[in-house]
C-alpha positions, 0 to 999 in steps of 0.5 A: 797660384801653382808652385811654378807660378810662385817660382817664376817671379824669382827665376827659382825652381819648383823644388826650391819653393818646396824646400823653402816651405819645408824649412819654414821660410814659407807658410804651409800651402793648402792642397788641392784634391789632387794633392797639388799645392795652392799658393796665395799672395801671402806666400808670394809676399813671404817669398819676397821677404825671405829672399830679401832677408837672405841677401841681407842676413844670409840664408840660414838667418833669413830662414830662422827669421821667417820660420819664427815669423810664420810660427807667430814668434815675432819677438824671436824674429826681431831679435835675430834681425837686431843681432845681425844689425849689431854684428854689422855695427861691430864690423864697421867699428873694426873697419874704422879701427883698421883705417885709423891704425893705417893712418897712424902707421903711415903718419909721421910721429915725433921721434922717441929719443930714448927707448921707453920702459914698459910703465911709460909706454903703458901710461902713454897708451892708457893701458896696464903694463900687463896688457903690453906683456900679453901682447908680447906673449902673443908675438905682437911686440918684441921689446929689447931688454936693458942690462937689468933685464927690463923691457925697453921699447924702441920707436918702432915698438912704440908705433906698433903698440899704438897700432895694436891699441887702435885695433883692439879698440875696434874689437879686433881679436889678437890672433887677427892683428898679427897678420895685419901687422905683418902686412903693414910692416912689409910696406904694403899700406896701399894694398891694405887701404884698397882692401878697406875700401872694398870692405866698406863698400861691401858693408854699405851693400849689406846695410842697404840689403837690410833696409830692403829686407826689413821693408819686405818683411813689414809688407808680409807682416801687414798682409798676415795681419789682415783679417781677410787674408787666409794663412796657414795656422802657426807651425809647431815650434821646432 
């Protein structure tokens, strides 16, 4: 195949094909006596794998995966894929934590008749008092002080502490919790819920794309392993 033949299937430019080859996403092409590149079905399979992986993992990671594969560093390629799957799982956990926190915020809670001291609230949440004090230093909680100077947590403080605890369990870093708390306190849980629905759909799309990318990569690996399939020698590791 010519460069234009390889590009046509995906609506790409010939320069894009040359760029992918230069980056290692495609195996090196043989050259005709005239200097023109000669591509084979192996290159077509590599391009399908790369484009599918790019839709799932992003262009940079997909390039690394394919470059490692073409250099016969399959362990490296699989490690990159596993890391991307782990990141997706972490995103799901964080999303679930936000959804749980939103439910916790909007659900009715038994009234707290008297403010809670730091030790009692920490015990209720299964945390150390030092954790609550850290949340205070980050501006997430603003407890009152009694006459002796001890911290006391009002019902709204207790609610917010439960919310923060849920988000932390989901892996949400503290700097990202503050704006989320502000939105929820502002009385816009519907907007947050809609955002969560959109985000969950995006994660589902990514997961499906990862399945497609894995299938295309497996097809490419199978083609590379065929004894009769010519392919360029492994590139020097960069």
